[in-house]
C-alpha positions as CSV (number, residue, x, y, z in Angstrom):
1,M,-52.1,46.1,0.1
2,L,-48.9,46.6,2.2
3,L,-47.0,44.3,0.4
4,G,-48.2,45.6,-2.9
5,C,-46.4,48.5,-2.5
6,I,-43.1,48.9,-4.4
7,E,-42.1,52.4,-4.0
8,Y,-40.2,53.3,-0.9
9,E,-42.4,56.6,-0.1
10,L,-45.7,54.9,-0.5
11,L,-44.3,51.8,1.4
12,C,-43.6,54.2,4.7
13,A,-46.8,56.4,4.6
14,S,-48.6,52.9,4.3
15,V,-47.1,51.9,7.5
16,R,-47.5,55.4,9.4
17,I,-51.3,55.6,8.5
18,I,-51.7,51.8,9.6
19,F,-49.7,52.2,13.1
20,F,-51.4,55.7,14.0
21,N,-55.0,54.3,12.9
22,S,-54.4,51.6,14.7
23,S,-53.6,53.4,17.9
24,S,-56.3,56.0,17.6
25,S,-58.8,53.8,16.8
26,G,-58.2,51.0,19.5
27,M,-57.4,48.4,17.0
28,Q,-55.3,45.8,18.4
29,I,-51.9,46.4,18.1
30,L,-51.1,42.5,17.8
31,S,-51.7,42.9,13.9
32,L,-48.5,44.6,14.0
33,K,-46.5,41.9,14.9
34,Y,-46.9,40.5,11.5
35,T,-47.1,44.1,9.8
36,I,-43.9,45.5,11.0
37,P,-41.8,42.3,9.8
38,S,-43.3,42.5,6.2
39,F,-42.4,46.0,6.4
40,L,-38.8,45.8,7.2
41,T,-38.1,42.5,4.7
42,A,-39.5,45.0,2.0
43,L,-37.3,47.7,3.2
44,S,-34.5,46.1,2.9
45,G,-34.4,46.0,-0.8
46,F,-33.8,49.7,-0.3
47,N,-30.4,51.6,0.1
48,Y,-31.9,54.0,2.6
49,H,-30.9,55.6,5.8
50,I,-33.5,55.2,8.8
51,S,-33.8,58.2,11.0
52,D,-33.5,57.6,15.0
53,N,-37.1,58.4,15.5
54,S,-38.2,55.6,12.7
55,I,-35.9,53.0,14.6
56,H,-37.9,53.9,17.8
57,E,-41.2,53.4,15.9
58,F,-40.2,50.0,14.1
59,S,-38.8,48.7,17.5
60,A,-42.0,49.6,19.5
61,I,-43.0,46.1,18.9
62,F,-40.8,44.5,21.1
63,I,-42.2,46.9,24.1
64,L,-45.5,45.9,23.0
65,D,-45.0,41.9,23.1
66,S,-41.5,41.4,24.3
67,D,-42.2,37.4,24.2
68,S,-43.3,37.1,20.5
69,F,-41.4,34.5,19.0
70,S,-42.3,35.4,15.6
71,S,-41.9,39.1,15.9
72,T,-38.5,38.9,17.3
73,G,-37.0,37.0,15.2
74,A,-38.3,38.4,11.8
75,I,-37.4,41.8,13.1
76,L,-33.7,41.0,13.8
77,R,-33.4,39.1,10.7
78,S,-34.6,42.1,8.7
79,L,-33.3,45.0,10.3
80,P,-30.5,47.1,9.0
81,C,-27.0,46.9,10.8
82,D,-27.8,50.3,12.6
83,V,-31.4,49.5,13.2
84,F,-30.4,46.1,14.5
85,F,-27.9,47.0,17.1
86,H,-30.4,49.8,18.5
87,S,-33.1,47.2,18.9
88,V,-30.8,45.1,20.9
89,H,-30.3,47.7,23.2
90,I,-34.1,48.1,23.6
91,V,-34.7,44.3,24.2
92,L,-31.8,44.1,26.8
93,G,-32.8,47.2,28.1
94,L,-36.9,45.9,29.1
95,S,-37.8,45.3,32.6
96,S,-38.3,41.6,31.7
97,C,-36.9,40.2,28.5
98,G,-38.1,37.2,27.6
99,L,-35.8,33.9,26.7
100,V,-36.9,33.1,23.4
101,N,-36.0,37.0,22.6
102,Y,-32.6,36.5,23.9
103,L,-32.3,33.1,22.2
104,F,-33.1,34.9,19.0
105,I,-30.4,37.8,19.6
106,L,-28.1,35.2,20.2
107,S,-28.9,33.1,17.1
108,N,-29.0,36.5,14.5
109,L,-25.9,37.9,15.9
110,S,-24.2,35.6,13.2
111,I,-25.6,38.1,10.6
112,Q,-24.4,41.1,11.9
113,T,-20.7,40.3,12.1
114,S,-19.2,44.0,12.2
115,I,-21.2,44.6,15.3
116,M,-19.9,41.3,17.1
117,R,-16.6,42.4,16.2
118,Q,-17.1,45.5,17.8
119,M,-19.1,44.9,20.8
120,H,-19.7,41.2,21.3
121,P,-23.5,41.3,21.7
122,H,-22.9,37.5,22.7
123,L,-21.8,38.0,25.9
124,V,-23.8,40.8,26.7
125,C,-26.9,38.7,26.0
126,F,-25.3,35.5,27.9
127,Y,-24.5,38.1,30.9
128,R,-28.2,39.5,30.8
129,L,-29.2,35.8,31.3
130,H,-26.6,35.1,34.0
131,R,-27.9,37.9,35.7
132,D,-31.8,37.4,35.3
133,Q,-32.2,34.1,35.1
134,P,-29.3,32.1,35.9
135,S,-30.8,28.6,36.1
136,R,-31.8,28.7,32.4
137,C,-28.5,30.6,31.2
138,L,-26.6,27.4,30.4
139,Y,-28.7,26.0,27.8
140,Y,-27.6,29.3,25.4
141,F,-24.1,28.5,25.9
142,P,-23.6,26.2,22.7
143,A,-24.7,29.2,21.2
144,I,-21.7,31.4,22.4
145,Q,-19.4,28.4,21.9
146,N,-20.2,28.1,18.3
147,H,-18.5,31.7,17.6
148,N,-15.1,31.0,18.9
149,N,-13.8,32.7,15.9
150,I,-15.6,35.8,17.5
151,V,-15.4,35.6,21.0
152,S,-11.6,35.6,22.1
153,P,-10.4,34.4,25.1
154,K,-9.7,37.9,26.4
155,S,-13.4,38.7,25.9
156,T,-14.9,35.6,27.7
157,F,-13.0,36.5,31.3
158,M,-16.6,37.3,32.6
159,F,-17.3,33.4,32.4
160,R,-13.8,32.6,34.2
161,D,-14.2,34.6,37.3
162,R,-16.1,34.3,40.3
163,R,-19.3,34.7,38.9
164,I,-18.8,31.1,37.2
165,S,-19.9,29.8,40.9
166,K,-23.2,30.4,40.5
167,F,-23.3,27.9,37.8
168,F,-21.9,25.1,39.7
169,P,-24.9,24.4,41.8
170,L,-26.4,23.7,38.4
171,L,-23.8,21.3,36.9
172,Q,-24.7,19.0,39.8
173,L,-28.4,18.4,38.9
174,G,-27.3,16.2,36.1
175,S,-29.2,15.8,32.7
176,P,-29.8,17.8,31.5
177,F,-27.4,19.9,32.3
178,I,-24.5,17.5,31.7
179,F,-24.6,18.4,28.2
180,I,-24.1,22.0,28.5
181,A,-21.2,21.2,31.2
182,T,-19.4,19.1,29.0
183,K,-19.8,22.1,26.0
184,L,-18.4,24.4,28.9
185,V,-15.3,22.1,29.3
186,N,-14.6,21.8,25.3
187,H,-15.3,25.5,25.1
188,Y,-12.4,26.4,27.6
189,A,-10.2,23.8,26.1
190,N,-10.9,25.4,22.7
191,L,-10.1,28.7,24.2
192,G,-6.7,27.3,25.3
193,D,-7.7,27.5,29.1
194,V,-7.1,23.7,29.9
195,S,-6.9,24.2,33.6
196,F,-10.1,26.3,34.1
197,S,-11.7,23.3,32.2
198,R,-10.7,20.8,34.4
199,Y,-12.0,23.6,37.3
200,T,-15.1,23.5,35.6
201,F,-15.2,19.6,35.1
202,D,-14.3,19.2,39.1
203,H,-17.8,20.8,39.7
204,I,-19.7,18.3,37.6
205,S,-21.5,15.7,39.4
206,N,-22.5,12.3,37.8
207,K,-19.9,12.9,35.1
208,N,-20.7,10.5,32.0
209,V,-18.7,9.1,29.3
210,Y,-18.8,12.4,27.2
211,T,-17.7,14.6,29.9
212,W,-14.8,12.1,30.8
213,N,-14.1,12.0,27.1
214,S,-14.1,15.9,26.8
215,M,-11.3,16.1,29.5
216,V,-9.2,13.5,28.5
217,S,-9.3,15.1,25.1
218,A,-8.9,18.6,26.2
219,Y,-5.6,17.3,27.7
220,V,-4.5,15.4,24.6
221,R,-5.3,18.4,22.5
222,S,-3.3,20.7,24.7
223,G,-0.2,18.5,24.7
224,R,-0.6,17.7,28.6
225,F,0.3,14.1,28.0
226,H,0.8,13.0,31.6
227,E,-2.6,14.7,33.0
228,A,-4.2,13.0,30.3
229,V,-2.8,9.4,31.2
230,D,-3.8,10.3,35.0
231,C,-7.3,11.5,33.8
232,F,-8.0,8.3,31.8
233,Y,-6.9,5.8,34.9
234,Q,-9.1,7.8,36.9
235,V,-11.7,6.6,34.9
236,L,-11.0,3.3,35.0
237,L,-10.5,3.1,38.7
238,T,-13.0,5.3,40.5
239,S,-15.3,6.6,38.1
240,G,-17.2,3.2,37.0
241,V,-17.4,4.6,33.5
242,S,-17.0,2.4,30.5
243,M,-14.9,4.3,28.2
244,D,-16.1,4.5,24.5
245,P,-13.8,3.7,22.1
246,V,-13.7,7.1,21.1
247,T,-11.6,7.8,24.1
248,V,-9.6,4.6,23.8
249,A,-8.6,5.5,20.5
250,S,-7.5,9.2,21.4
251,I,-5.2,8.1,24.7
252,L,-3.0,5.1,22.7
253,P,-1.1,7.8,21.0
254,V,-0.3,9.6,24.1
255,C,1.4,5.9,25.6
256,A,3.5,6.2,22.2
257,Q,4.5,9.8,23.1
258,L,5.3,9.1,26.2
259,D,7.5,6.1,25.6
260,D,5.3,4.3,28.1
261,I,4.6,0.7,26.6
262,V,3.4,-0.7,30.1
263,C,0.4,2.2,29.8
264,G,-0.4,0.9,26.1
265,M,-0.7,-2.8,27.1
266,L,-2.7,-2.2,30.0
267,I,-5.0,0.0,27.8
268,H,-4.6,-3.0,25.3
269,L,-6.0,-5.3,28.1
270,Y,-8.9,-2.8,28.9
271,V,-10.0,-2.8,25.2
272,I,-10.2,-6.9,25.2
273,K,-11.7,-7.1,28.8
274,H,-14.6,-4.6,27.4
275,G,-15.0,-6.0,23.6
276,L,-13.4,-3.3,22.2
277,E,-10.6,-4.9,20.3
278,F,-12.6,-5.3,17.3
279,D,-13.5,-1.4,17.2
280,L,-11.8,-0.3,13.7
281,F,-10.2,2.9,15.4
282,V,-9.2,1.0,18.3
283,S,-7.4,-1.8,16.5
284,N,-5.7,1.0,14.1
285,A,-4.4,2.9,17.3
286,L,-3.1,-0.2,18.7
287,I,-1.1,-1.0,15.5
288,N,0.4,2.6,15.7
289,V,1.6,2.3,19.2
290,Y,3.1,-1.3,18.8
291,A,4.9,-0.3,15.7
292,K,6.1,2.6,17.7
293,F,8.0,0.5,20.2
294,G,9.1,-2.2,17.7
295,I,6.9,-4.7,18.9
296,L,5.8,-6.2,15.3
297,E,4.6,-9.6,16.7
298,H,1.7,-7.8,18.3
299,A,0.9,-5.1,15.9
300,L,0.5,-8.2,13.2
301,R,-1.9,-10.0,15.8
302,V,-4.2,-7.1,16.3
303,F,-4.0,-6.7,12.6
304,D,-4.9,-10.3,11.7
305,K,-7.9,-10.1,14.3
306,M,-9.6,-7.3,12.6
307,V,-12.9,-8.0,10.9
308,V,-12.7,-5.0,8.8
309,R,-10.2,-3.1,7.5
310,D,-9.6,0.4,6.0
311,I,-6.8,2.8,4.1
312,V,-5.7,3.6,7.6
313,S,-5.4,0.3,8.8
314,W,-3.2,-0.8,5.8
315,N,-1.3,2.0,6.0
316,S,-0.7,1.4,9.7
317,I,0.5,-2.0,9.1
318,I,2.8,-1.2,6.2
319,A,4.0,2.0,8.1
320,A,5.3,-0.2,11.1
321,Y,7.2,-2.4,9.4
322,E,8.7,0.3,7.3
323,Q,9.7,2.3,10.1
324,N,11.0,-0.9,12.0
325,N,13.5,-1.4,9.2
326,D,11.9,-4.5,7.3
327,P,10.9,-3.1,4.0
328,I,10.6,-6.9,2.6
329,H,7.3,-7.5,4.7
330,A,6.0,-4.3,4.3
331,Y,6.2,-4.1,0.6
332,G,4.3,-7.6,0.9
333,F,1.5,-5.9,3.0
334,F,1.1,-3.3,0.2
335,N,0.9,-6.3,-2.5
336,K,-1.6,-7.7,-0.5
337,M,-3.5,-4.5,0.0
338,Q,-3.7,-4.6,-3.6
339,Q,-5.2,-7.8,-3.9
340,V,-8.2,-6.6,-1.8
341,R,-8.7,-3.8,-4.1
342,I,-8.2,-1.1,-1.4
343,Q,-7.1,2.2,-3.5
344,P,-3.7,3.3,-1.8
345,D,-4.1,7.1,-0.7
346,S,-1.1,9.9,-0.4
347,L,0.0,8.1,3.0
348,T,0.2,5.0,1.4
349,L,2.5,6.4,-1.2
350,V,4.5,8.0,0.8
351,S,5.3,5.0,2.8
352,L,5.8,2.9,-0.5
353,A,8.3,5.4,-2.2
354,S,10.4,5.2,1.4
355,I,10.1,1.3,1.0
356,L,11.0,1.1,-2.7
357,G,13.8,3.4,-2.4
358,V,15.4,1.5,0.7
359,L,15.2,-1.8,-1.6
360,G,16.3,0.1,-4.7
361,A,13.0,-1.1,-6.7
362,L,13.8,1.9,-9.1
363,R,11.4,0.3,-11.6
364,Q,8.7,0.0,-9.1
365,G,9.1,3.6,-8.0
366,M,8.5,5.1,-11.1
367,K,5.4,3.2,-11.5
368,I,4.4,4.9,-8.2
369,H,5.6,8.2,-9.6
370,G,3.5,7.6,-12.5
371,Q,0.5,6.7,-10.0
372,V,1.1,10.3,-8.2
373,I,0.8,12.2,-11.4
374,K,-2.4,10.0,-12.3
375,D,-4.1,10.9,-8.9
376,G,-2.7,15.1,-9.0
377,L,-0.3,14.7,-6.2
378,Y,2.6,15.5,-7.5
379,L,2.5,18.8,-6.1
380,D,1.8,17.4,-2.7
381,V,5.2,18.5,-0.8
382,F,5.3,15.5,1.4
383,V,4.4,13.2,-1.6
384,G,6.9,15.1,-3.9
385,T,9.7,14.8,-0.9
386,S,9.1,11.2,-0.7
387,L,9.8,10.7,-4.4
388,I,13.2,12.9,-4.2
389,D,14.1,10.5,-1.5
390,L,13.0,7.5,-3.4
391,Y,15.4,8.5,-6.6
392,G,18.2,9.5,-4.6
393,K,18.4,6.5,-2.8
394,C,18.0,4.7,-6.0
395,G,21.0,6.5,-7.2
396,R,19.5,9.0,-9.6
397,L,20.6,12.3,-8.5
398,D,19.4,13.4,-12.1
399,D,16.0,12.5,-11.8
400,A,15.7,13.7,-7.9
401,M,16.9,17.3,-9.0
402,L,14.6,17.6,-11.9
403,L,11.9,16.6,-9.5
404,F,12.9,18.9,-7.1
405,Y,13.1,21.9,-9.3
406,Q,9.4,21.0,-10.6
407,M,7.5,21.0,-6.9
408,P,6.9,24.1,-4.3
409,R,10.1,24.7,-2.1
410,K,8.7,27.4,0.2
411,T,9.6,24.9,3.0
412,S,12.6,23.0,4.5
413,V,11.0,19.6,3.6
414,P,12.2,19.4,-0.1
415,W,15.5,21.0,0.4
416,N,16.2,19.0,3.3
417,A,15.6,16.0,1.0
418,I,17.9,17.0,-1.5
419,I,20.7,18.1,0.6
420,S,20.9,14.7,2.5
421,C,20.6,13.0,-1.2
422,H,23.9,14.6,-2.4
423,G,25.3,13.9,1.4
424,V,24.7,10.3,1.0
425,H,26.3,10.4,-2.7
426,G,29.3,11.9,-1.4
427,H,28.6,15.3,-2.8
428,A,29.4,17.6,0.0
429,D,30.0,20.4,-2.0
430,K,26.9,20.3,-4.0
431,A,25.0,19.8,-0.8
432,L,26.6,23.3,0.8
433,N,25.5,24.6,-2.8
434,L,21.9,23.9,-2.4
435,F,22.0,25.0,1.1
436,R,23.1,28.6,0.1
437,E,20.9,28.7,-2.6
438,M,18.1,27.7,0.0
439,L,19.2,30.5,1.8
440,D,19.0,33.1,-1.0
441,E,15.4,32.0,-1.8
442,G,14.6,32.9,2.0
443,V,14.0,29.6,3.1
444,K,14.5,29.0,6.6
445,P,16.6,26.2,7.6
446,D,15.8,23.8,10.6
447,D,17.5,21.6,12.6
448,I,16.9,18.4,10.1
449,T,18.5,20.8,7.6
450,F,22.0,20.9,9.7
451,V,21.7,17.2,10.7
452,S,21.7,16.5,6.6
453,L,24.4,19.3,6.2
454,L,26.9,17.9,9.0
455,S,26.2,14.5,7.7
456,A,27.5,15.2,4.6
457,C,30.8,16.8,5.6
458,S,31.4,13.4,7.7
459,H,30.6,11.5,4.5
460,S,33.2,13.5,2.5
461,G,35.5,14.0,5.4
462,L,35.1,18.3,5.0
463,V,36.0,18.8,8.8
464,S,36.3,22.4,8.5
465,E,33.1,23.3,6.5
466,G,31.1,20.6,9.4
467,Q,32.6,22.9,12.1
468,R,31.3,26.1,10.3
469,C,27.7,24.3,9.6
470,F,27.7,23.6,13.4
471,H,28.3,27.5,14.3
472,L,26.4,29.0,11.9
473,M,23.1,26.9,13.1
474,Q,23.7,28.0,16.9
475,G,24.6,31.8,15.8
476,E,22.8,33.1,12.7
477,C,20.1,30.6,12.7
478,G,19.6,30.4,16.4
479,I,19.1,26.7,16.9
480,K,20.1,24.8,19.3
481,P,21.7,21.6,18.9
482,H,20.1,18.2,19.5
483,L,21.9,14.9,20.1
484,K,21.9,14.0,16.6
485,H,23.9,17.4,15.9
486,Y,26.5,16.0,18.4
487,G,26.5,12.7,16.8
488,C,27.4,13.8,13.4
489,M,30.1,16.0,14.7
490,V,31.6,13.1,16.8
491,D,31.2,11.2,13.2
492,L,33.0,14.0,11.2
493,Y,35.9,14.0,13.7
494,G,36.1,10.1,13.8
495,R,35.9,9.3,10.1
496,A,38.6,11.9,9.5
497,G,40.8,10.1,12.1
498,Q,40.8,12.7,14.7
499,L,39.3,10.2,17.6
500,G,41.5,12.3,20.5
501,M,39.0,15.5,19.0
502,A,35.6,13.2,19.0
503,Y,36.3,12.3,22.4
504,K,36.9,15.8,23.8
505,F,33.8,17.1,21.7
506,I,31.8,14.2,23.8
507,I,33.4,15.3,27.0
508,N,32.6,18.8,26.8
509,M,28.8,18.3,25.3
510,P,26.6,20.1,27.5
511,I,23.9,17.5,27.5
512,R,24.4,14.0,28.4
513,P,25.4,11.8,25.2
514,D,23.4,9.3,24.2
515,A,23.6,6.0,22.1
516,S,23.8,7.7,18.8
517,V,26.9,10.0,19.9
518,W,28.8,7.1,21.9
519,G,28.1,4.5,18.9
520,A,29.5,7.4,16.4
521,L,32.9,6.8,18.6
522,L,32.5,3.2,18.5
523,G,32.1,2.9,14.6
524,A,35.4,5.4,14.4
525,C,37.4,3.4,16.6
526,R,36.4,0.1,14.5
527,I,37.3,1.9,11.3
528,H,40.8,3.2,13.1
529,G,41.7,0.3,14.9
530,N,41.5,2.0,18.4
531,V,40.2,-1.1,20.5
532,E,41.2,0.8,23.8
533,L,38.8,3.8,23.0
534,G,36.5,1.5,21.3
535,A,36.0,-0.7,24.6
536,Y,35.7,2.5,26.3
537,A,32.7,3.3,24.1
538,S,30.9,0.0,24.1
539,D,30.9,0.4,28.1
540,R,29.3,3.7,27.7
541,L,27.0,2.2,25.0
542,F,25.9,-0.6,26.7
543,E,24.8,1.8,29.7
544,V,22.7,3.7,27.9
545,D,21.0,1.5,25.2
546,S,21.7,-2.3,26.1
547,E,19.2,-3.7,24.0
548,N,20.8,-2.4,20.2
549,V,22.5,-5.6,18.9
550,G,24.4,-3.4,16.4
551,Y,26.8,-2.1,19.0
552,Y,27.6,-5.7,20.4
553,V,28.6,-6.6,16.5
554,L,30.7,-3.5,16.3
555,M,32.8,-4.3,19.3
556,S,32.8,-8.0,18.5
557,N,34.1,-7.2,14.8
558,M,36.7,-4.4,16.2
559,Y,38.0,-7.4,18.7
560,A,38.0,-9.8,15.5
561,N,39.8,-7.4,13.3
562,V,42.7,-7.6,15.8
563,G,42.4,-11.1,16.5
564,K,40.8,-11.1,20.4
565,W,38.7,-13.7,20.1
566,E,38.3,-13.7,23.8
567,G,37.1,-10.5,23.4
568,V,34.9,-11.8,20.4
569,D,33.4,-14.5,22.6
570,K,32.7,-12.4,25.8
571,V,30.8,-9.7,23.4
572,R,28.7,-12.4,21.7
573,S,28.2,-14.2,25.1
574,L,26.7,-11.0,26.4
575,A,24.5,-10.2,23.4
576,R,23.0,-14.0,23.6
577,D,22.4,-13.4,27.6
578,R,20.5,-10.4,27.0
579,G,18.5,-12.3,24.2
580,L,19.6,-10.2,21.3
581,K,20.0,-11.3,17.6
582,K,22.2,-10.0,15.2
583,T,20.1,-8.5,12.0
584,P,20.6,-10.6,9.1
585,G,22.7,-8.8,6.4
586,W,20.5,-8.8,2.6
587,S,21.1,-7.1,-0.6
588,S,19.1,-6.5,-3.2
589,T,19.0,-5.7,-6.9
590,E,16.0,-5.3,-9.4
591,V,15.9,-7.2,-12.5
592,N,13.0,-7.7,-14.9
593,N,10.8,-5.4,-12.9
594,K,11.4,-7.7,-10.0
595,V,13.3,-7.1,-6.7
596,E,15.9,-10.0,-5.6
597,V,16.9,-10.0,-2.4
598,F,20.0,-12.4,-1.0
599,Y,21.2,-13.2,2.3
600,T,24.5,-13.9,3.3
601,G,25.3,-17.6,2.4
602,N,22.1,-18.0,0.5
603,Q,21.7,-21.3,-0.8
604,T,17.9,-21.4,-2.2
605,H,18.3,-19.0,-5.0
606,P,17.0,-20.9,-8.2
607,K,19.8,-19.4,-9.7
608,C,22.3,-20.7,-7.0
609,E,24.8,-22.6,-8.8
610,E,25.2,-20.3,-11.5
611,I,25.5,-17.6,-9.2
612,Y,28.2,-19.3,-7.4
613,Q,30.1,-20.6,-10.6
614,E,30.1,-17.1,-11.6
615,L,31.8,-15.9,-8.6
616,R,34.5,-18.5,-8.7
617,I,35.3,-17.1,-12.2
618,L,35.5,-13.7,-11.0
619,T,37.6,-14.3,-8.2
620,A,40.2,-16.2,-10.5
621,K,40.2,-13.0,-12.6
622,M,40.6,-11.0,-9.8
623,K,43.5,-12.7,-8.3
624,T,45.5,-12.4,-11.4
625,L,45.1,-8.7,-11.3
626,G,46.4,-8.6,-7.6
627,Y,43.1,-9.1,-5.5
628,V,43.9,-11.1,-1.7
629,P,41.3,-11.7,0.3
630,D,41.2,-9.9,3.8
631,H,40.4,-12.4,6.1
632,S,40.3,-10.0,9.1
633,F,36.7,-9.2,7.7
634,V,35.7,-12.6,8.5
635,L,34.2,-12.8,12.0
636,Q,34.5,-16.4,12.9
637,D,38.1,-18.1,14.2
638,V,38.1,-20.8,11.5
639,E,40.9,-21.9,8.7
640,D,41.7,-19.7,5.8
641,D,39.7,-21.5,3.2
642,E,36.8,-21.5,4.7
643,K,37.4,-17.7,5.2
644,E,37.6,-16.9,1.6
645,H,34.3,-19.3,1.1
646,I,32.7,-16.8,3.7
647,L,33.4,-13.8,2.0
648,T,32.7,-14.9,-1.4
649,S,29.2,-15.8,0.1
650,H,28.8,-12.3,1.5
651,S,25.0,-10.9,0.0
652,E,26.3,-7.9,-2.2
653,R,28.6,-10.5,-4.3
654,L,25.9,-12.9,-4.5
655,A,23.2,-9.8,-5.6
656,I,26.0,-8.6,-8.1
657,A,27.0,-12.1,-9.8
658,F,23.0,-12.7,-10.4
659,A,22.9,-9.4,-11.7
660,I,25.7,-10.1,-14.2
661,I,24.5,-13.3,-15.3
662,S,20.9,-11.8,-15.4
663,T,21.5,-8.2,-17.4
664,P,22.8,-7.5,-20.7
665,P,26.6,-6.9,-20.9
666,K,28.0,-3.6,-19.8
667,S,24.7,-2.2,-18.5
668,P,24.7,-0.7,-15.0
669,I,24.2,-2.6,-11.9
670,R,22.4,-1.6,-8.7
671,I,23.1,-3.3,-5.4
672,F,21.4,-2.2,-2.0
673,K,22.9,-3.7,0.9
674,N,21.0,-2.7,4.8
675,L,24.4,-3.2,6.4
676,R,27.4,-1.3,5.9
677,V,29.9,-2.8,3.1
678,C,32.8,-4.7,4.5
679,G,36.0,-3.7,3.0
680,D,36.9,-6.9,1.5
681,C,33.8,-6.5,-0.8
682,H,34.4,-2.8,-1.3
683,N,37.8,-4.3,-2.5
684,A,36.6,-6.9,-4.8
685,T,33.7,-4.9,-6.2
686,K,36.4,-2.3,-7.5
687,F,38.1,-5.5,-9.3
688,I,34.6,-6.7,-10.6
689,S,33.6,-3.5,-12.4
690,R,37.1,-3.1,-13.8
691,I,36.8,-7.1,-15.2
692,T,33.2,-6.6,-16.3
693,E,33.6,-3.3,-17.6
694,R,30.4,-2.0,-15.9
695,E,29.1,0.6,-13.5
696,I,28.2,-0.9,-10.0
697,I,26.6,1.4,-7.7
698,V,26.5,0.1,-4.3
699,R,24.3,1.9,-1.6
700,D,25.0,0.4,2.0
701,S,23.8,1.9,5.6
702,N,26.2,4.9,5.5
703,R,26.3,6.1,1.7
704,F,26.5,5.3,-2.0
705,H,29.8,3.7,-3.6
706,H,30.0,4.5,-7.4
707,F,32.4,1.8,-8.9
708,K,33.6,2.6,-12.3
709,D,36.9,1.1,-13.8
710,G,38.1,0.0,-10.6
711,I,37.4,3.0,-8.8
712,C,35.2,4.2,-6.1
713,S,33.7,7.2,-5.9
714,C,34.3,7.6,-2.3
715,G,37.9,7.2,-2.5
716,D,38.0,4.4,0.0
717,Y,36.4,6.7,2.9
718,W,33.4,5.6,4.7
């Protein structure tokens, strides 16, 4: 009869008749447990305010049967907001409130979000449980933890004071309290109170693997990496708990953050000992750690042993070689990934764009651009930025600019990329104009922005503009200079020939110079032939970074330039004693959609004879125009004829000759070199561009050189 009533007045009248008649006639009040919820459910369809008296009437059900599971839950779910809140107070005011009622209040509070934000009834309910039945209150803590958006750190003060000590005896009872205790540890960590997480953790006896996982993860998430490692070691040495793959995979990146390869290797030994080396997540983490430390042979060994590989595995091994300046092998892994039909994701495309940019594989890069458009990733800032960098490194600034203006530019990331692209092309004025445009659009520059700006000024010899940028960074922008900024300033002064100013700048630095700073000074000394200051810089370099073979090569080249062969032998012997090997120079060019890579003195290419024949013809024509080989760039003490042959065999000349015989006449040639182009090859390329009537674009490790009609865009300043 009641459920059939539609009109509100009839509905309310019916309830009152049933309620009062049942009370006067002695009818079992138990039936109201089913009547009142039905009434409230029907009532919820009317937009009608309920009086305070009605609230007391309808809430009487709690007093009549406070432990009723069905009645409490149904009423709480049905009550309007004002009735709900009043009913919560009635329940909490009972002398003996059933645990089931507490649970339903906690679980149904999510419906009444407006009340929760004002009064935090979660905390009230939990506190009542804590006061009345502490032995059971921990069971309901997960209900509170699920509402972290409402329960703020400030509102959980009652769980971080001395009253928490009531709970600690319970934490020592073992299962099932271990699960609840782990929730507590996680909850405090999520609120940013890692210290109290540890405080709670220390009171838990019989810790299991999940408890240790929670504590280690809490330290990792909060950036307290040393404590995370110490906690992990504590597990291994004292707890007797065998860590699961989740913990191992989470602690391995910490070793890279702390620059602690010993820690990484110890964990790898633990992985092997406990049979975790075939776990997918652990293997992926190990590859990333070894990549961070440049130990590619270990990363490759882990990758080869993997039984199952996912997209993360392939991304990790590709990024490992890409980040360690081996784009050729990185690209090879991408080809293998395609052979096993693994679909690339956005991270793959970002790494691949960087690889192809280094190799100068423009056409392959354009295919990647097409894939990005097909996958709908062209508005992804990081993917788009990688494509800007790709086109910039391939010498296609117009395409880079077009893409730049098509993508979102609300962050500094794309601005940094396009400014850097113009900088390496020697277009410092354009880079500075872009910086002004960036400020006009309200985009805040970051430290990377100023690295790109200072580098652009350095490549173009704009000393005054570079100084202004350095002061602007510290003043108006409030950015504290890092070592990279100081290194750029030393390079700025050094390239301009102001070696004394560069040295004075280093001496007055507020922080200790690192290898990049002394390396910039050493490079400038080599350009300008200051052997004495170069020797001083190299001594400081070997103190802070004795494992970088590039610095030994720079110093050896400086001695060779002035004919000090004893110094050459000394530096080379020092490098050999330390087990260092010179990075082989290579140059690449793309012909017929294929990237051809040449190493200095290459004799294995299928067109080797044709290449050297073309070089002999070009050299003869160059000499008639006034070319004289500069033997100072030959770093061996050999006869002049042999020196000329060595110069002709440099990788960039081999690549240029191959491109000439493999492409239509007068078409542009693009060459990409991993090292700085030598002075003699730079001069020779100017002659070749004039003889062949071609534009030859060469990108070395420092910048772009656009050769046309016997002139280079760098103005011989690089």
